[in-house]
C-alpha positions in Angstrom: -43.9 -13.6 27.9 -41.4 -13.5 25.1 -41.8 -10.2 22.8 -41.9 -12.5 19.6 -45.0 -14.4 20.8 -46.7 -11.4 21.7 -46.0 -9.9 18.5 -48.2 -10.2 15.2 -45.7 -12.2 13.0 -44.0 -9.5 10.9 -42.6 -10.4 8.2 -39.1 -7.8 6.9 -38.2 -7.9 2.9 -34.9 -6.1 2.6 -33.7 -5.7 -0.5 -29.7 -5.3 -2.0 -29.8 -2.6 -4.5 -26.9 -1.8 -6.3 -26.7 2.1 -7.7 -24.2 2.8 -10.7 -22.7 6.1 -9.9 -22.0 8.4 -12.6 -18.5 10.6 -11.8 -18.7 13.1 -14.4 -15.3 13.5 -15.0 -13.6 17.1 -14.7 -13.8 19.1 -18.4 -10.2 19.1 -17.8 -8.9 15.6 -17.5 -9.3 14.8 -21.8 -6.6 17.2 -21.9 -3.1 16.5 -20.7 -1.7 18.2 -17.7 0.6 21.4 -17.5 4.1 20.0 -17.6 5.3 23.5 -17.2 5.1 25.7 -13.3 3.9 29.8 -14.9 5.7 32.3 -12.7 3.3 34.2 -11.1 2.9 38.1 -11.1 0.9 40.2 -7.8 -1.7 42.0 -8.4 0.7 45.0 -7.2 3.1 44.3 -9.9 -0.3 44.4 -12.4 -1.7 47.5 -10.9 1.4 48.9 -11.8 2.0 47.4 -15.1 -2.0 49.0 -16.6 -0.7 51.7 -15.3 2.6 51.8 -17.5 3.1 52.6 -21.1 3.1 48.8 -22.5 -0.6 49.1 -21.0 -1.2 51.8 -24.1 1.7 49.2 -26.1 -0.3 46.8 -25.6 2.5 45.1 -24.6 0.5 42.3 -22.3 -2.5 40.4 -22.7 -5.0 39.9 -19.3 -7.5 36.9 -19.5 -11.0 38.1 -17.4 -12.7 40.6 -15.9 -10.0 43.3 -16.0 -10.1 46.5 -17.4 -8.3 45.8 -21.2 -8.9 41.8 -21.0 -10.6 39.2 -23.3 -12.6 36.3 -21.3 -11.1 32.9 -22.6 -12.6 30.9 -20.8 -10.2 27.5 -19.8 -12.3 25.0 -21.5 -11.9 26.5 -24.8 -8.1 27.0 -24.3 -6.6 24.2 -25.1 -8.0 23.3 -28.6 -6.8 27.1 -29.8 -3.7 27.6 -28.2 -1.6 28.2 -31.0 -4.2 30.3 -32.3 -4.1 32.6 -29.8 0.3 32.1 -30.1 -0.4 33.5 -33.6 -2.3 36.8 -33.0 -0.3 37.5 -29.8 3.2 37.3 -31.2 2.2 39.0 -34.5 1.1 41.9 -32.4 3.8 42.4 -30.5 2.3 40.6 -27.0 5.1 40.1 -24.5 3.4 38.7 -21.3 -0.1 36.5 -20.9 -1.3 37.0 -17.7 -4.0 34.5 -16.6 -6.8 34.3 -14.0 -9.8 32.7 -12.4 -11.4 33.1 -9.3 -8.5 31.8 -7.3 -5.9 30.9 -10.0 -4.9 28.0 -8.5 -7.5 26.0 -10.8 -8.3 27.3 -14.5 -5.9 30.4 -13.9 -3.0 28.2 -13.4 -3.8 25.2 -15.6 -4.4 27.9 -18.5 -0.7 29.8 -17.2 0.8 26.5 -17.5 -0.8 25.2 -20.6 0.7 28.1 -22.5 4.1 27.9 -20.8 4.1 24.3 -21.9 3.5 25.5 -25.8 6.3 28.4 -25.5 8.5 26.2 -24.2 7.9 23.5 -26.7 8.8 26.2 -29.5 11.9 27.6 -27.7 9.9 31.1 -27.6 11.5 33.5 -25.6 9.7 36.7 -26.8 6.5 35.8 -24.6 5.7 34.9 -21.0 3.1 33.1 -20.0 2.5 34.8 -16.2 -0.8 34.1 -13.3 -1.9 36.0 -11.3 -0.9 35.6 -7.7 -4.9 35.3 -5.3 -6.9 35.3 -8.0 -9.9 38.0 -9.5 -10.9 37.3 -6.0 -7.7 38.9 -4.3 -8.0 41.5 -6.8 -11.8 42.6 -6.0 -10.6 42.2 -2.5 -8.2 45.6 -2.4 -10.9 47.4 -3.4 -10.3 51.2 -4.0 -8.1 51.7 -7.4 -8.1 47.5 -7.8 -11.7 47.3 -8.7 -11.4 51.0 -10.9 -9.8 48.4 -13.4 -12.4 46.0 -13.7 -15.4 45.8 -15.9 -18.8 46.3 -14.8 -17.8 45.8 -10.7 -20.3 45.4 -8.8 -19.1 45.3 -5.1 -22.4 43.4 -4.1 -21.4 40.5 -6.1 -17.5 40.7 -4.6 -18.6 40.6 -1.5 
């Protein structure tokens, strides 16, 4: 006996659907990629800098959650680079240190953009640096490092 003859007549309807996927571009896609690779500073070098006279002299600027730093969202940096530069150069800032969670994305991109800006102007009084391994590695060091973090809560960094 044939399986088809024992089954009631069934009609299967298949329809092909076209799915349009709109892939949202990352926030930085509308800006040029950095041409410069900013130099790195290790968390140990930065900790020494924070403890030094340079910190008292406001010799450097940090972006983020480390004590004394300024939170500058990377998404708003590109159109305001010249303003930041003008403020910092007048204040005598010699080093601007950028970071994000790992310093592989936003932090490195911001440091590169600022390094581009400095290079285009032949600026040698100021450096753009990126914190190696970012704030997550800084927090993972615990001890002295987390004492320099604003509002540190271990449960949020574990």
